[in-house]
PDB file as gemmi writes it, atoms N, CA and C in Angstrom:
CRYST1    1.000    1.000    1.000  90.00  90.00  90.00 P 1                      
ATOM      1  N   MET A   1    -151.148 -11.126  20.503  1.00  0.00           N  
ATOM      2  CA  MET A   1    -149.996 -11.927  20.791  1.00  0.00           C  
ATOM      3  C   MET A   1    -149.474 -11.652  22.195  1.00  0.00           C  
ATOM      4  N   VAL A   2    -149.756 -10.479  22.710  1.00  0.00           N  
ATOM      5  CA  VAL A   2    -149.262 -10.155  24.047  1.00  0.00           C  
ATOM      6  C   VAL A   2    -149.927 -11.036  25.103  1.00  0.00           C  
ATOM      7  N   ALA A   3    -151.097 -11.587  24.809  1.00  0.00           N  
ATOM      8  CA  ALA A   3    -151.817 -12.389  25.788  1.00  0.00           C  
ATOM      9  C   ALA A   3    -151.453 -13.867  25.747  1.00  0.00           C  
ATOM     10  N   TYR A   4    -150.660 -14.282  24.788  1.00  0.00           N  
ATOM     11  CA  TYR A   4    -150.344 -15.701  24.621  1.00  0.00           C  
ATOM     12  C   TYR A   4    -149.697 -16.263  25.879  1.00  0.00           C  
ATOM     13  N   GLU A   5    -150.343 -17.279  26.449  1.00  0.00           N  
ATOM     14  CA  GLU A   5    -149.889 -17.987  27.653  1.00  0.00           C  
ATOM     15  C   GLU A   5    -149.679 -17.052  28.854  1.00  0.00           C  
ATOM     16  N   ARG A   6    -150.469 -15.979  28.919  1.00  0.00           N  
ATOM     17  CA  ARG A   6    -150.377 -15.055  30.061  1.00  0.00           C  
ATOM     18  C   ARG A   6    -151.761 -14.870  30.675  1.00  0.00           C  
ATOM     19  N   ASP A   7    -151.794 -14.706  31.989  1.00  0.00           N  
ATOM     20  CA  ASP A   7    -153.043 -14.348  32.638  1.00  0.00           C  
ATOM     21  C   ASP A   7    -153.153 -12.824  32.651  1.00  0.00           C  
ATOM     22  N   ASN A   8    -154.265 -12.314  33.184  1.00  0.00           N  
ATOM     23  CA  ASN A   8    -154.494 -10.861  33.159  1.00  0.00           C  
ATOM     24  C   ASN A   8    -153.386 -10.079  33.863  1.00  0.00           C  
ATOM     25  N   ALA A   9    -152.905 -10.593  34.993  1.00  0.00           N  
ATOM     26  CA  ALA A   9    -151.842  -9.897  35.729  1.00  0.00           C  
ATOM     27  C   ALA A   9    -150.570  -9.808  34.893  1.00  0.00           C  
ATOM     28  N   ALA A  10    -150.220 -10.884  34.209  1.00  0.00           N  
ATOM     29  CA  ALA A  10    -149.008 -10.887  33.384  1.00  0.00           C  
ATOM     30  C   ALA A  10    -149.168  -9.975  32.171  1.00  0.00           C  
ATOM     31  N   ILE A  11    -150.378  -9.913  31.614  1.00  0.00           N  
ATOM     32  CA  ILE A  11    -150.632  -8.998  30.489  1.00  0.00           C  
ATOM     33  C   ILE A  11    -150.457  -7.560  30.957  1.00  0.00           C  
ATOM     34  N   CYS A  12    -151.018  -7.240  32.117  1.00  0.00           N  
ATOM     35  CA  CYS A  12    -150.885  -5.888  32.673  1.00  0.00           C  
ATOM     36  C   CYS A  12    -149.422  -5.533  32.896  1.00  0.00           C  
ATOM     37  N   GLU A  13    -148.684  -6.464  33.436  1.00  0.00           N  
ATOM     38  CA  GLU A  13    -147.262  -6.218  33.674  1.00  0.00           C  
ATOM     39  C   GLU A  13    -146.531  -5.958  32.355  1.00  0.00           C  
ATOM     40  N   GLU A  14    -146.815  -6.769  31.342  1.00  0.00           N  
ATOM     41  CA  GLU A  14    -146.172  -6.608  30.033  1.00  0.00           C  
ATOM     42  C   GLU A  14    -146.509  -5.259  29.396  1.00  0.00           C  
ATOM     43  N   LEU A  15    -147.772  -4.826  29.563  1.00  0.00           N  
ATOM     44  CA  LEU A  15    -148.208  -3.557  28.971  1.00  0.00           C  
ATOM     45  C   LEU A  15    -147.924  -2.351  29.853  1.00  0.00           C  
ATOM     46  N   GLY A  16    -147.572  -2.600  31.111  1.00  0.00           N  
ATOM     47  CA  GLY A  16    -147.319  -1.504  32.034  1.00  0.00           C  
ATOM     48  C   GLY A  16    -148.585  -0.778  32.442  1.00  0.00           C  
ATOM     49  N   CYS A  17    -149.676  -1.533  32.610  1.00  0.00           N  
ATOM     50  CA  CYS A  17    -150.934  -0.903  33.001  1.00  0.00           C  
ATOM     51  C   CYS A  17    -151.408  -1.461  34.345  1.00  0.00           C  
ATOM     52  N   ASP A  18    -152.355  -0.770  34.952  1.00  0.00           N  
ATOM     53  CA  ASP A  18    -152.886  -1.180  36.248  1.00  0.00           C  
ATOM     54  C   ASP A  18    -153.861  -2.344  36.146  1.00  0.00           C  
ATOM     55  N   ARG A  19    -154.685  -2.352  35.093  1.00  0.00           N  
ATOM     56  CA  ARG A  19    -155.637  -3.440  34.887  1.00  0.00           C  
ATOM     57  C   ARG A  19    -156.028  -3.501  33.416  1.00  0.00           C  
ATOM     58  N   ILE A  20    -156.618  -4.624  33.047  1.00  0.00           N  
ATOM     59  CA  ILE A  20    -157.052  -4.821  31.673  1.00  0.00           C  
ATOM     60  C   ILE A  20    -158.527  -5.188  31.701  1.00  0.00           C  
ATOM     61  N   ILE A  21    -159.288  -4.627  30.781  1.00  0.00           N  
ATOM     62  CA  ILE A  21    -160.723  -4.876  30.703  1.00  0.00           C  
ATOM     63  C   ILE A  21    -161.020  -5.367  29.291  1.00  0.00           C  
ATOM     64  N   PHE A  22    -161.758  -6.466  29.189  1.00  0.00           N  
ATOM     65  CA  PHE A  22    -162.103  -7.017  27.887  1.00  0.00           C  
ATOM     66  C   PHE A  22    -163.512  -6.604  27.501  1.00  0.00           C  
ATOM     67  N   GLN A  23    -163.695  -6.256  26.244  1.00  0.00           N  
ATOM     68  CA  GLN A  23    -164.992  -5.865  25.724  1.00  0.00           C  
ATOM     69  C   GLN A  23    -165.788  -7.119  25.363  1.00  0.00           C  
ATOM     70  N   THR A  24    -167.088  -7.106  25.659  1.00  0.00           N  
ATOM     71  CA  THR A  24    -167.920  -8.249  25.290  1.00  0.00           C  
ATOM     72  C   THR A  24    -168.214  -8.192  23.792  1.00  0.00           C  
ATOM     73  N   LEU A  25    -168.528  -9.345  23.222  1.00  0.00           N  
ATOM     74  CA  LEU A  25    -168.854  -9.410  21.799  1.00  0.00           C  
ATOM     75  C   LEU A  25    -170.121  -8.621  21.497  1.00  0.00           C  
ATOM     76  N   ASP A  26    -171.114  -8.717  22.382  1.00  0.00           N  
ATOM     77  CA  ASP A  26    -172.348  -7.945  22.179  1.00  0.00           C  
ATOM     78  C   ASP A  26    -172.068  -6.450  22.170  1.00  0.00           C  
ATOM     79  N   ASN A  27    -171.217  -5.995  23.081  1.00  0.00           N  
ATOM     80  CA  ASN A  27    -170.881  -4.577  23.123  1.00  0.00           C  
ATOM     81  C   ASN A  27    -170.144  -4.149  21.864  1.00  0.00           C  
ATOM     82  N   LEU A  28    -169.249  -4.998  21.371  1.00  0.00           N  
ATOM     83  CA  LEU A  28    -168.512  -4.685  20.145  1.00  0.00           C  
ATOM     84  C   LEU A  28    -169.454  -4.537  18.955  1.00  0.00           C  
ATOM     85  N   THR A  29    -170.369  -5.501  18.785  1.00  0.00           N  
ATOM     86  CA  THR A  29    -171.290  -5.418  17.647  1.00  0.00           C  
ATOM     87  C   THR A  29    -172.261  -4.251  17.799  1.00  0.00           C  
ATOM     88  N   ASP A  30    -172.702  -3.974  19.026  1.00  0.00           N  
ATOM     89  CA  ASP A  30    -173.578  -2.812  19.248  1.00  0.00           C  
ATOM     90  C   ASP A  30    -172.865  -1.514  18.893  1.00  0.00           C  
ATOM     91  N   THR A  31    -171.606  -1.407  19.268  1.00  0.00           N  
ATOM     92  CA  THR A  31    -170.833  -0.203  18.964  1.00  0.00           C  
ATOM     93  C   THR A  31    -170.648  -0.039  17.457  1.00  0.00           C  
ATOM     94  N   CYS A  32    -170.340  -1.139  16.772  1.00  0.00           N  
ATOM     95  CA  CYS A  32    -170.194  -1.080  15.307  1.00  0.00           C  
ATOM     96  C   CYS A  32    -171.509  -0.677  14.653  1.00  0.00           C  
ATOM     97  N   ALA A  33    -172.611  -1.232  15.133  1.00  0.00           N  
ATOM     98  CA  ALA A  33    -173.926  -0.899  14.583  1.00  0.00           C  
ATOM     99  C   ALA A  33    -174.244   0.574  14.806  1.00  0.00           C  
ATOM    100  N   GLU A  34    -173.857   1.097  15.947  1.00  0.00           N  
ATOM    101  CA  GLU A  34    -174.082   2.519  16.238  1.00  0.00           C  
ATOM    102  C   GLU A  34    -173.322   3.401  15.247  1.00  0.00           C  
ATOM    103  N   VAL A  35    -172.098   3.041  14.936  1.00  0.00           N  
ATOM    104  CA  VAL A  35    -171.302   3.805  13.965  1.00  0.00           C  
ATOM    105  C   VAL A  35    -171.960   3.740  12.590  1.00  0.00           C  
ATOM    106  N   VAL A  36    -172.427   2.557  12.197  1.00  0.00           N  
ATOM    107  CA  VAL A  36    -173.086   2.407  10.901  1.00  0.00           C  
ATOM    108  C   VAL A  36    -174.355   3.250  10.856  1.00  0.00           C  
ATOM    109  N   ARG A  37    -175.151   3.213  11.926  1.00  0.00           N  
ATOM    110  CA  ARG A  37    -176.377   4.014  11.964  1.00  0.00           C  
ATOM    111  C   ARG A  37    -176.072   5.503  11.845  1.00  0.00           C  
ATOM    112  N   SER A  38    -174.963   5.932  12.395  1.00  0.00           N  
ATOM    113  CA  SER A  38    -174.612   7.353  12.333  1.00  0.00           C  
ATOM    114  C   SER A  38    -174.245   7.772  10.911  1.00  0.00           C  
ATOM    115  N   GLN A  39    -174.015   6.806  10.016  1.00  0.00           N  
ATOM    116  CA  GLN A  39    -173.657   7.105   8.636  1.00  0.00           C  
ATOM    117  C   GLN A  39    -174.892   7.142   7.739  1.00  0.00           C  
ATOM    118  N   ASP A  40    -176.082   7.025   8.331  1.00  0.00           N  
ATOM    119  CA  ASP A  40    -177.355   7.100   7.603  1.00  0.00           C  
ATOM    120  C   ASP A  40    -177.458   6.087   6.470  1.00  0.00           C  
ATOM    121  N   LEU A  41    -177.029   4.861   6.713  1.00  0.00           N  
ATOM    122  CA  LEU A  41    -177.208   3.810   5.717  1.00  0.00           C  
ATOM    123  C   LEU A  41    -178.647   3.311   5.800  1.00  0.00           C  
ATOM    124  N   SER A  42    -179.269   3.071   4.666  1.00  0.00           N  
ATOM    125  CA  SER A  42    -180.679   2.709   4.666  1.00  0.00           C  
ATOM    126  C   SER A  42    -180.921   1.262   5.098  1.00  0.00           C  
ATOM    127  N   GLU A  43    -179.964   0.379   4.896  1.00  0.00           N  
ATOM    128  CA  GLU A  43    -180.151  -1.022   5.240  1.00  0.00           C  
ATOM    129  C   GLU A  43    -179.457  -1.366   6.555  1.00  0.00           C  
ATOM    130  N   PRO A  44    -180.108  -2.174   7.391  1.00  0.00           N  
ATOM    131  CA  PRO A  44    -179.435  -2.619   8.621  1.00  0.00           C  
ATOM    132  C   PRO A  44    -178.207  -3.461   8.270  1.00  0.00           C  
ATOM    133  N   GLN A  45    -177.198  -3.375   9.075  1.00  0.00           N  
ATOM    134  CA  GLN A  45    -175.959  -4.097   8.820  1.00  0.00           C  
ATOM    135  C   GLN A  45    -175.763  -5.178   9.875  1.00  0.00           C  
ATOM    136  N   SER A  46    -175.194  -6.299   9.450  1.00  0.00           N  
ATOM    137  CA  SER A  46    -174.778  -7.317  10.406  1.00  0.00           C  
ATOM    138  C   SER A  46    -173.272  -7.467  10.267  1.00  0.00           C  
ATOM    139  N   PHE A  47    -172.663  -8.077  11.245  1.00  0.00           N  
ATOM    140  CA  PHE A  47    -171.211  -8.145  11.289  1.00  0.00           C  
ATOM    141  C   PHE A  47    -170.759  -9.588  11.407  1.00  0.00           C  
ATOM    142  N   GLU A  48    -169.715  -9.931  10.692  1.00  0.00           N  
ATOM    143  CA  GLU A  48    -169.132 -11.276  10.763  1.00  0.00           C  
ATOM    144  C   GLU A  48    -168.275 -11.335  12.023  1.00  0.00           C  
ATOM    145  N   VAL A  49    -168.706 -12.132  12.976  1.00  0.00           N  
ATOM    146  CA  VAL A  49    -167.997 -12.232  14.250  1.00  0.00           C  
ATOM    147  C   VAL A  49    -167.465 -13.638  14.507  1.00  0.00           C  
ATOM    148  N   GLY A  50    -167.460 -14.473  13.475  1.00  0.00           N  
ATOM    149  CA  GLY A  50    -167.012 -15.849  13.626  1.00  0.00           C  
ATOM    150  C   GLY A  50    -165.611 -15.980  14.181  1.00  0.00           C  
ATOM    151  N   VAL A  51    -164.756 -15.063  13.822  1.00  0.00           N  
ATOM    152  CA  VAL A  51    -163.377 -15.116  14.311  1.00  0.00           C  
ATOM    153  C   VAL A  51    -163.317 -14.977  15.832  1.00  0.00           C  
ATOM    154  N   PHE A  52    -164.311 -14.346  16.423  1.00  0.00           N  
ATOM    155  CA  PHE A  52    -164.348 -14.163  17.878  1.00  0.00           C  
ATOM    156  C   PHE A  52    -165.053 -15.303  18.605  1.00  0.00           C  
ATOM    157  N   CYS A  53    -166.090 -15.878  17.968  1.00  0.00           N  
ATOM    158  CA  CYS A  53    -166.925 -16.838  18.687  1.00  0.00           C  
ATOM    159  C   CYS A  53    -167.009 -18.214  18.028  1.00  0.00           C  
ATOM    160  N   GLY A  54    -166.488 -18.360  16.822  1.00  0.00           N  
ATOM    161  CA  GLY A  54    -166.524 -19.647  16.140  1.00  0.00           C  
ATOM    162  C   GLY A  54    -167.816 -19.925  15.398  1.00  0.00           C  
ATOM    163  N   GLN A  55    -168.759 -19.007  15.412  1.00  0.00           N  
ATOM    164  CA  GLN A  55    -170.022 -19.150  14.684  1.00  0.00           C  
ATOM    165  C   GLN A  55    -169.942 -18.331  13.396  1.00  0.00           C  
ATOM    166  N   TYR A  56    -169.538 -18.982  12.312  1.00  0.00           N  
ATOM    167  CA  TYR A  56    -169.307 -18.295  11.047  1.00  0.00           C  
ATOM    168  C   TYR A  56    -170.585 -18.229  10.214  1.00  0.00           C  
ATOM    169  N   VAL A  57    -170.714 -17.169   9.401  1.00  0.00           N  
ATOM    170  CA  VAL A  57    -171.861 -17.012   8.514  1.00  0.00           C  
ATOM    171  C   VAL A  57    -171.882 -18.187   7.533  1.00  0.00           C  
ATOM    172  N   THR A  58    -170.750 -18.500   6.964  1.00  0.00           N  
ATOM    173  CA  THR A  58    -170.606 -19.667   6.103  1.00  0.00           C  
ATOM    174  C   THR A  58    -170.111 -20.804   6.989  1.00  0.00           C  
ATOM    175  N   PRO A  59    -170.877 -21.868   7.094  1.00  0.00           N  
ATOM    176  CA  PRO A  59    -170.471 -22.962   7.992  1.00  0.00           C  
ATOM    177  C   PRO A  59    -169.096 -23.521   7.631  1.00  0.00           C  
ATOM    178  N   VAL A  60    -168.344 -23.852   8.664  1.00  0.00           N  
ATOM    179  CA  VAL A  60    -167.027 -24.476   8.499  1.00  0.00           C  
ATOM    180  C   VAL A  60    -167.125 -25.871   9.091  1.00  0.00           C  
ATOM    181  N   PRO A  61    -166.910 -26.916   8.276  1.00  0.00           N  
ATOM    182  CA  PRO A  61    -167.020 -28.280   8.790  1.00  0.00           C  
ATOM    183  C   PRO A  61    -165.979 -28.562   9.874  1.00  0.00           C  
ATOM    184  N   GLN A  62    -166.372 -29.327  10.894  1.00  0.00           N  
ATOM    185  CA  GLN A  62    -165.482 -29.645  12.002  1.00  0.00           C  
ATOM    186  C   GLN A  62    -164.214 -30.331  11.522  1.00  0.00           C  
ATOM    187  N   ASP A  63    -164.296 -31.154  10.465  1.00  0.00           N  
ATOM    188  CA  ASP A  63    -163.096 -31.856  10.007  1.00  0.00           C  
ATOM    189  C   ASP A  63    -162.040 -30.897   9.481  1.00  0.00           C  
ATOM    190  N   TYR A  64    -162.453 -29.695   9.075  1.00  0.00           N  
ATOM    191  CA  TYR A  64    -161.475 -28.688   8.652  1.00  0.00           C  
ATOM    192  C   TYR A  64    -160.613 -28.266   9.847  1.00  0.00           C  
ATOM    193  N   PHE A  65    -161.249 -28.005  10.974  1.00  0.00           N  
ATOM    194  CA  PHE A  65    -160.498 -27.618  12.172  1.00  0.00           C  
ATOM    195  C   PHE A  65    -159.638 -28.778  12.673  1.00  0.00           C  
ATOM    196  N   ASP A  66    -160.181 -29.993  12.583  1.00  0.00           N  
ATOM    197  CA  ASP A  66    -159.399 -31.174  12.974  1.00  0.00           C  
ATOM    198  C   ASP A  66    -158.151 -31.297  12.098  1.00  0.00           C  
ATOM    199  N   HIS A  67    -158.318 -31.052  10.799  1.00  0.00           N  
ATOM    200  CA  HIS A  67    -157.199 -31.101   9.858  1.00  0.00           C  
ATOM    201  C   HIS A  67    -156.139 -30.051  10.224  1.00  0.00           C  
ATOM    202  N   LEU A  68    -156.577 -28.846  10.546  1.00  0.00           N  
ATOM    203  CA  LEU A  68    -155.631 -27.799  10.939  1.00  0.00           C  
ATOM    204  C   LEU A  68    -154.853 -28.196  12.182  1.00  0.00           C  
ATOM    205  N   GLU A  69    -155.544 -28.769  13.161  1.00  0.00           N  
ATOM    206  CA  GLU A  69    -154.869 -29.197  14.380  1.00  0.00           C  
ATOM    207  C   GLU A  69    -153.845 -30.285  14.084  1.00  0.00           C  
ATOM    208  N   GLU A  70    -154.197 -31.186  13.181  1.00  0.00           N  
ATOM    209  CA  GLU A  70    -153.267 -32.252  12.813  1.00  0.00           C  
ATOM    210  C   GLU A  70    -152.021 -31.677  12.144  1.00  0.00           C  
ATOM    211  N   ILE A  71    -152.220 -30.744  11.233  1.00  0.00           N  
ATOM    212  CA  ILE A  71    -151.085 -30.109  10.558  1.00  0.00           C  
ATOM    213  C   ILE A  71    -150.206 -29.383  11.567  1.00  0.00           C  
ATOM    214  N   ARG A  72    -150.833 -28.629  12.439  1.00  0.00           N  
ATOM    215  CA  ARG A  72    -150.077 -27.875  13.445  1.00  0.00           C  
ATOM    216  C   ARG A  72    -149.324 -28.802  14.383  1.00  0.00           C  
ATOM    217  N   GLY A  73    -149.931 -29.933  14.719  1.00  0.00           N  
ATOM    218  CA  GLY A  73    -149.304 -30.876  15.627  1.00  0.00           C  
ATOM    219  C   GLY A  73    -148.103 -31.590  15.035  1.00  0.00           C  
ATOM    220  N   ASN A  74    -148.015 -31.649  13.715  1.00  0.00           N  
ATOM    221  CA  ASN A  74    -146.914 -32.349  13.049  1.00  0.00           C  
ATOM    222  C   ASN A  74    -145.728 -31.454  12.742  1.00  0.00           C  
ATOM    223  N   ARG A  75    -145.848 -30.187  13.036  1.00  0.00           N  
ATOM    224  CA  ARG A  75    -144.736 -29.267  12.770  1.00  0.00           C  
ATOM    225  C   ARG A  75    -143.764 -29.258  13.929  1.00  0.00           C  
ATOM    226  N   LYS A  76    -142.533 -28.996  13.613  1.00  0.00           N  
ATOM    227  CA  LYS A  76    -141.520 -28.792  14.646  1.00  0.00           C  
ATOM    228  C   LYS A  76    -141.770 -27.408  15.249  1.00  0.00           C  
ATOM    229  N   PRO A  77    -141.826 -27.303  16.580  1.00  0.00           N  
ATOM    230  CA  PRO A  77    -142.053 -25.983  17.193  1.00  0.00           C  
ATOM    231  C   PRO A  77    -140.962 -24.988  16.785  1.00  0.00           C  
ATOM    232  N   LEU A  78    -141.398 -23.767  16.522  1.00  0.00           N  
ATOM    233  CA  LEU A  78    -140.465 -22.709  16.156  1.00  0.00           C  
ATOM    234  C   LEU A  78    -140.119 -21.883  17.375  1.00  0.00           C  
ATOM    235  N   LYS A  79    -138.948 -21.284  17.359  1.00  0.00           N  
ATOM    236  CA  LYS A  79    -138.611 -20.306  18.386  1.00  0.00           C  
ATOM    237  C   LYS A  79    -139.538 -19.113  18.198  1.00  0.00           C  
ATOM    238  N   VAL A  80    -139.817 -18.388  19.279  1.00  0.00           N  
ATOM    239  CA  VAL A  80    -140.713 -17.243  19.200  1.00  0.00           C  
ATOM    240  C   VAL A  80    -140.234 -16.261  18.144  1.00  0.00           C  
ATOM    241  N   SER A  81    -138.944 -16.016  18.069  1.00  0.00           N  
ATOM    242  CA  SER A  81    -138.425 -15.044  17.106  1.00  0.00           C  
ATOM    243  C   SER A  81    -138.635 -15.512  15.671  1.00  0.00           C  
ATOM    244  N   GLU A  82    -138.683 -16.826  15.430  1.00  0.00           N  
ATOM    245  CA  GLU A  82    -138.935 -17.352  14.097  1.00  0.00           C  
ATOM    246  C   GLU A  82    -140.434 -17.376  13.787  1.00  0.00           C  
ATOM    247  N   ALA A  83    -141.252 -17.621  14.794  1.00  0.00           N  
ATOM    248  CA  ALA A  83    -142.683 -17.768  14.586  1.00  0.00           C  
ATOM    249  C   ALA A  83    -143.390 -16.440  14.407  1.00  0.00           C  
ATOM    250  N   THR A  84    -142.918 -15.386  15.042  1.00  0.00           N  
ATOM    251  CA  THR A  84    -143.621 -14.105  15.019  1.00  0.00           C  
ATOM    252  C   THR A  84    -143.873 -13.577  13.617  1.00  0.00           C  
ATOM    253  N   PRO A  85    -142.875 -13.511  12.724  1.00  0.00           N  
ATOM    254  CA  PRO A  85    -143.173 -13.004  11.377  1.00  0.00           C  
ATOM    255  C   PRO A  85    -144.225 -13.832  10.644  1.00  0.00           C  
ATOM    256  N   ARG A  86    -144.226 -15.137  10.867  1.00  0.00           N  
ATOM    257  CA  ARG A  86    -145.224 -15.987  10.207  1.00  0.00           C  
ATOM    258  C   ARG A  86    -146.604 -15.741  10.770  1.00  0.00           C  
ATOM    259  N   MET A  87    -146.714 -15.520  12.078  1.00  0.00           N  
ATOM    260  CA  MET A  87    -148.016 -15.268  12.691  1.00  0.00           C  
ATOM    261  C   MET A  87    -148.571 -13.938  12.236  1.00  0.00           C  
ATOM    262  N   VAL A  88    -147.725 -12.945  12.077  1.00  0.00           N  
ATOM    263  CA  VAL A  88    -148.165 -11.618  11.651  1.00  0.00           C  
ATOM    264  C   VAL A  88    -148.577 -11.642  10.188  1.00  0.00           C  
ATOM    265  N   ALA A  89    -147.848 -12.390   9.366  1.00  0.00           N  
ATOM    266  CA  ALA A  89    -148.168 -12.476   7.946  1.00  0.00           C  
ATOM    267  C   ALA A  89    -149.509 -13.126   7.767  1.00  0.00           C  
TER     268      ALA A  89                                                      
END                                                                             
């Protein structure tokens, strides 16, 4: 939520840091796989990364996303203080 409508400089300012570095999806999955391998699991593991890239293991029809956009577009905008608890929930 800290990145909403902010560029990298504004995110850094909000967090009080000098710079921000984003991890690649490949690096994230490689790191997770390394942790799993360290646990001596006999079967290779794959990771659901659809939330990051939009490529879900179970296909999601495009009309579902269109429907969500339509619903979101018909709502009255909430103040940030009203929207935050709903976004976190």
